[in-house]
N, C-alpha and C positions, 0 to 999 in steps of 0.2 A: 725319783730317787729316795723317797721316804716310805715306800711300800713296806708292809710287814715282811720280816725275814730277809730284807735286802742287806747286803754288807759290801764293804769296800773290796774291789778287785784291783790289786796293784798292777797287774799286767795291762788292764784296760784303763786304769786310773779313773775309775768311776764307781759309783754305787749301783748295785743291781743284783741280778741273779746269774747263776752259772749252771744252766740246766744240762742234763743229759738228754740227748735227743737221738732217735734212730729213725732212719728213712730207708725205704727200698731203693737201692741204687739204680735199678732198671726203670722203675716207673715213677720214682720220686714220691711215692705214697708215704705218708706219715705212719710209723709203726708204734712208737712209744715215746713218752717223755717223762722226766722227773724234774720237778722244779726244786732247785737248791739255792741256798744263799750265795752271794757273789764271792765269798772268801773260800769256797770249796775248791780243792784241787781237782783238776780235770778227771782223773781216774778214780777219785774216791767213790766207793760204792758201785763201781762198774760191774763187778762180778754178780752182785745181786740184781743188777739192772739187765745184764745181757743174758745170763743163764736161762731165765724163763723164756726169753725170745727164741734163743737157739733151740731149746727143748721143744717149744711149741712148733716151730717150723720143721724140726726133725721128725716129730710125730705126725703132723698133718700133711707134709709133702716129703716123705722119706727118700725119694729118689732124686732130690734136688741138691745141687752143690751150693753151699752157702759160703760166701766170701764176706768176711768182716773187714771193714776198712776204717782206719782211725788216724788221727793226727798224732804228733809226738807226745802229747799228754797221755796217750793210751799205751805207750811203750813200757808196759810193766809185765812182770811174770804172771800176775793175776789175770790179765787179758789173754796172754798166750795160753795159759793153762785152761781157761774157760773154753777157748776155741778148740783146743786139742781134745779136751774131755768130751766135747760135743761134735767131734769130727768135722769141724768147720775150718776152712782155709782162712788165712788172715794176712792183711797187708797193713803194716803200721809204720808210719813215717818216723824216722829217727832224726834227732837233731844232729846237725853237722858237728863232727868232732875230729880231732887230729887223727885218731886211729882209723876211723872210717875213711877219711880222705886218703890216708896212706894205702889202705887196702884197695880202694877204687883206683888209685894211680897205678899200683902194681898190676891190677887186673887189666888195665888198658895197655900198659907197657909190655906185659908178658903173655897176654891173651888167656888169662885164667878164667 
């Protein structure tokens, strides 16, 4: 808890790091990481982190579909724009909220 550049993360109620990490979802292979202090918000710097990865895979294996998956901390326009600019599909979890619950309920009730 006293390592250089650690900071307090209120969500986890501890001192540490809050790294950005990317893995291949099919193989589990490690792709990239960036060590950040514990007080960094999840999506801070994600565009600079993800764009080189997406560009690399689009160049090296151009006929492969790329799907970016992230938790609710990555539900930002910056992430969506990065994926769309690199012609990658994305699935980002959204935090539950009243409006989403209403839309889901209407979809179930009316078959939308």
